[in-house]
C-alpha positions as a Markdown table, in Angstrom:
| # | Residue | x | y | z |
|---|---|---|---|---|
| 1 | Unk | -22.0 | -9.4 | -83.7 |
| 2 | Unk | -21.9 | -7.2 | -80.6 |
| 3 | Unk | -24.7 | -5.0 | -81.8 |
| 4 | Unk | -26.9 | -8.0 | -82.4 |
| 5 | Unk | -26.1 | -9.4 | -79.1 |
| 6 | Unk | -27.1 | -5.9 | -77.3 |
| 7 | Unk | -30.2 | -5.7 | -79.4 |
| 8 | Unk | -31.2 | -9.1 | -78.3 |
| 9 | Unk | -30.6 | -8.4 | -74.7 |
| 10 | Unk | -27.8 | -10.9 | -74.4 |
| 11 | Unk | -25.2 | -8.3 | -73.2 |
| 12 | Unk | -25.9 | -5.4 | -71.0 |
| 13 | Unk | -25.5 | -1.7 | -71.9 |
| 14 | Unk | -22.3 | -1.6 | -69.9 |
| 15 | Unk | -20.9 | -4.5 | -71.8 |
| 16 | Unk | -21.8 | -2.9 | -75.1 |
| 17 | Unk | -20.2 | 0.6 | -74.0 |
| 18 | Unk | -17.0 | -1.3 | -73.0 |
| 19 | Unk | -16.8 | -3.0 | -76.4 |
| 20 | Unk | -17.7 | 0.3 | -78.3 |
| 21 | Unk | -14.8 | 2.2 | -76.4 |
| 22 | Unk | -12.3 | -0.7 | -77.2 |
| 23 | Unk | -13.5 | -0.9 | -80.9 |
| 24 | Unk | -13.1 | 3.0 | -81.3 |
| 25 | Unk | -9.6 | 2.8 | -79.9 |
| 26 | Unk | -8.7 | 0.1 | -82.3 |
| 27 | Unk | -10.0 | 1.5 | -85.5 |
| 28 | Unk | -8.9 | 5.2 | -84.8 |
| 29 | Unk | -6.9 | 6.6 | -87.6 |
| 30 | Unk | -5.2 | 10.0 | -87.1 |
| 31 | Unk | -4.9 | 12.3 | -90.0 |
| 32 | Unk | -1.6 | 12.3 | -91.7 |
| 33 | Unk | -0.7 | 15.8 | -90.3 |
| 34 | Unk | -1.6 | 14.8 | -86.8 |
| 35 | Unk | 1.3 | 14.4 | -84.2 |
| 36 | Unk | -0.2 | 10.9 | -83.4 |
| 37 | Unk | 0.0 | 9.6 | -87.0 |
| 38 | Unk | 2.6 | 6.8 | -87.4 |
| 39 | Unk | 1.3 | 5.3 | -90.6 |
| 40 | Unk | -2.0 | 3.8 | -91.7 |
| 41 | Unk | -4.0 | 1.6 | -89.2 |
| 42 | Unk | -4.8 | -1.7 | -90.9 |
| 43 | Unk | -7.7 | -2.3 | -88.6 |
| 44 | Unk | -9.2 | 1.1 | -89.5 |
| 45 | Unk | -8.7 | 0.3 | -93.2 |
| 46 | Unk | -10.3 | -3.2 | -92.9 |
| 47 | Unk | -13.3 | -1.7 | -90.9 |
| 48 | Unk | -13.8 | 1.2 | -93.5 |
| 49 | Unk | -13.7 | -1.6 | -96.2 |
| 50 | Unk | -16.3 | -3.6 | -94.6 |
| 51 | Unk | -18.6 | -0.5 | -94.2 |
| 52 | Unk | -18.1 | 0.3 | -97.8 |
| 53 | Unk | -19.1 | -3.2 | -98.9 |
| 54 | Unk | -22.2 | -3.0 | -96.5 |
| 55 | Unk | -23.2 | 0.2 | -98.2 |
| 56 | Unk | -22.7 | -1.0 | -101.7 |
| 57 | Unk | -24.8 | -4.2 | -101.0 |
| 58 | Unk | -27.5 | -2.4 | -99.1 |
| 59 | Unk | -27.9 | 1.1 | -100.5 |
| 60 | Unk | -25.7 | 1.3 | -103.7 |
| 61 | Unk | -25.1 | 4.5 | -105.5 |
| 62 | Unk | -24.9 | 4.6 | -109.4 |
| 63 | Unk | -21.2 | 4.6 | -109.2 |
| 64 | Unk | -21.4 | 1.4 | -107.0 |
| 65 | Unk | -23.7 | -0.3 | -109.6 |
| 66 | Unk | -21.1 | 0.5 | -112.3 |
| 67 | Unk | -17.9 | -0.7 | -110.4 |
| 68 | Unk | -19.5 | -3.7 | -108.6 |
| 69 | Unk | -22.4 | -4.9 | -110.6 |
| 70 | Unk | -22.2 | -8.4 | -109.0 |
| 71 | Unk | -22.9 | -7.2 | -105.5 |
| 72 | Unk | -24.5 | -3.7 | -105.7 |
| 73 | Unk | -28.0 | -3.8 | -104.3 |
| 74 | Unk | -28.0 | -7.6 | -103.4 |
| 75 | Unk | -29.3 | -6.8 | -99.9 |
| 76 | Unk | -27.7 | -9.7 | -98.1 |
| 77 | Unk | -24.2 | -8.6 | -96.7 |
| 78 | Unk | -23.4 | -12.0 | -95.1 |
| 79 | Unk | -24.3 | -13.9 | -98.2 |
| 80 | Unk | -22.2 | -11.6 | -100.3 |
| 81 | Unk | -19.1 | -12.0 | -98.1 |
| 82 | Unk | -19.6 | -15.9 | -97.9 |
| 83 | Unk | -19.8 | -16.0 | -101.7 |
| 84 | Unk | -16.7 | -13.8 | -102.0 |
| 85 | Unk | -14.6 | -15.9 | -99.5 |
| 86 | Unk | -15.7 | -19.3 | -100.9 |
| 87 | Unk | -14.4 | -18.4 | -104.4 |
């Protein structure tokens, strides 16, 4: 959403940079052997899952086509998500 708003010129570069800094802090996941690690970050997990879904829908690999034949290569991420949530 924020990327689209920025691309459309509806938010400034400064607003977008503030968002990116905040977003980065929220989805940061230290490695398990990092002293800052205190368990998995559910926001980081959810964000990674959404990135995987986007990749599978837009640019699937052979393994994606095998494991997710209903969505692999469909091209429309928002449509796939609407379809998943409506079932």
